[in-house]
N, C-alpha and C positions, 0 to 999 in steps of 0.2 A: 290194545300193542301186541301183548305176547303174544297173545292167539294168533294175529296175522304176521308172526315172524318179524314185528316191527322194536327199534329199539331209540331213544333218544337220542340227541348230538351230547357230546363230555365236550367240554373247552381243553381239555387236554387228554393226550392216550395215557393213562395209566399203566403204574412203571411198579411193578412189586418191587420192594426194596428189602423187606424183612419176609423171609420164608424161615420158617421156623424148622429144626432137626426133624427126622422122620422117629427118630426113638423117642421124641421130649423129653430127650435126661442134661439137666442144666441146672445153673447152679440158682441160690435163691435172690430176693432180693434186697437187698441190706440198706436202699435207700429209702425206700418208702413213701418216695416224692418227696424227699427233704433232702433238697440242690442248697444244702449250707456246709462247708467246712472251715475248723479252726486256725487252718494256715496252707498253704501249699504242699502239695501233693500228699493230698489227706484222702482226695478223691478226685477222680479222672471221671469222666461220662465221653462218647464216643457216638457214633454213628456216621452212614454214606449218603452220599444221595447221589442223583443223577443230573446230568448236564446234558441238552440233548448239541452235534457237533454237525458239520454237512458229513463228516468222517463213519457216524454213530454215534452210540451212546458212551458217556465217562461218566463214571461213576467218581466223587470226591472222598476220602473217609478223614474226619476232623478228631483229634482229642482236645476234650476241653479241662483244663486246671477248672472247679468250684468253684476256690476259696478267690483266685482271681478273676475267673471268664478267663483270660488267656489262652490261647491257641496253642496249645504244648507243640503239635507236629499235625500234618496232612501230608495225604497220600494221594493221586489220582493214576489211574487207570482205566484201562477199556476192558477189564470181564470184572463177575466180581466170585473170581476165586478168593480162599483164602486169604494171599498177600495182597490182599487190597487193606485186610485190619493189622495184618500181622508189622509189614512195612513199615507205619506210624507209630505202633508199637515202641518195634526198637529205636526208631529217630527219637520219641519219647526223651528214654529213658536213657540212648545218647547228650540229647540235649540238656536234661537237668545235671547229668554227670558232668558236660564241659561245663557251667557256668558254676560250678561247685556244689549240687545239691542233689548227693546221690541219694536214690529212693534206697531206702533200709528194708533188708526184712518183714514183713506184714504191717506195712508203714502205709500202704497204699490200697486204697479200695477201686478198683477198675469197675464203672457200670455201662451196659450196652441195653440197647433192644433184645428180643430172646430169635436173630437171627440166626443162620446157618455157618456164617463166618464165625460167628461169636460164640458159638458153641460145640466148631469145629474143634478135633482133638489137639490138632497142631494148637493152633490159639490157648487153647488149657492147659496144655502142658506147659507154655511158655511161662503161663500166669502162675503156675504152682513153679519152676521154674527161679523164680523171681527171687522169694515167691511173693505175690498180688493177691489178694480176696479180690474173687471173682461176685458178679453181685447184674441179674440179669431183672430185667421187666417181667413182665406180662403179655404174652402173644397180642397182637391187633391192640392196644391202646400206649395210645404216645404222652398220654400223662405220664405215663411210668416215667419218659424220659423227657419231661418235657423242657427242659433247659436244653438239652440240645436241637430237638426240635423249633426252639428259640431261632439257633443260632444256626441253623439250617434255612432259616428262614429270611434269615439276617442278610445269608449268604449268596442269596437267591436275588432280593431286593438291592444290595447296595453293588453287588457285585454283577454276577449274571443279568442280569434286567437292563444292566448300563452300559452308558460306554465308557466310565468313567477309569477302571481299568485294562477293558483292550476294545481299539476303535476298529470296530467291525465286528463279522459274522465269525460262529465260533467251528472252521474249519478241522480244524485237528488236534486231539488231546491237549500238541503244545500249547495252541490259545487257550487252551481253558487255564493248564498249569499255569502262564505266562499273568495271564487274571490272575488266576484264585495267589499266586503270591505277592501280585502287590497289594492284594485286598489281605489278607492276613498281617502285612506289615504295618497296611494302615490300620486294621482293630486294632492291634498290640498295645499298636505305640504311638500312637494320633487319636484315636475315638475315643471320645470321650462317655465312660462311663454311671447313668444317675445312681444305680443298684453300687457302684464305686464311691460312693462321694463326690463324681465328677472328673476322677483320673482314670487312664486310661491302663489294661490291663497290666501292664509293665510298669507304669508307675506306683500301682498298689503293691507289689510283688516290693520292690523298689522300698517302700516305705517301710512293707513286714521284718524285712531283714535288716534294715537299717535300726530298727527297735529292737531286733531281736541281738543286733551285735551289740550294744548296746547297752543291752543288759548282761550279756555276759561276762563284759570286760569289768577284769577286779578291782575292786573301791580302793 
């Protein structure tokens, strides 16, 4: 087929979302495929995926807390510029602070793939400023960020490819945002997870802090 200039048909258009930085400079992998955490805000994993709309591609980035599997923040935009990953990081830090769980220095590890957005100067400097320990998997190995790959798959199957959270086609980024907001709210507050003892991420976190507060009470 190659000699004849022919190629087989594919089921979907291939979109590259992980494009490594040209200089190859990036942080090491602190997780080594161990997606466990002793408490909330110990390890966050992050990635982005793409959604087809009538107006063009929409890219949606997520940040997930490893302990509770809660989606701490998400952001959608129509380009893969660095703001795609910077905005949800700022939102996640603000969200935790707003609920009384401010991220302390050197408390958090932020794990991602080796995409150029996550190895950019702006993103790297933001992590250093807070400070948050960067962790980056190897190029082209989905297993190094397997937990986020699972979340991306759930997002596509439970949200994008159904009419539960949006009735009709995705015409613009607004349609994608509307559906994503509904799915994230359901996922965090009502979806039961077998790995969390059939609790939702919000319930699992609430239980952790309830126990912690009791332990901190004077006897």
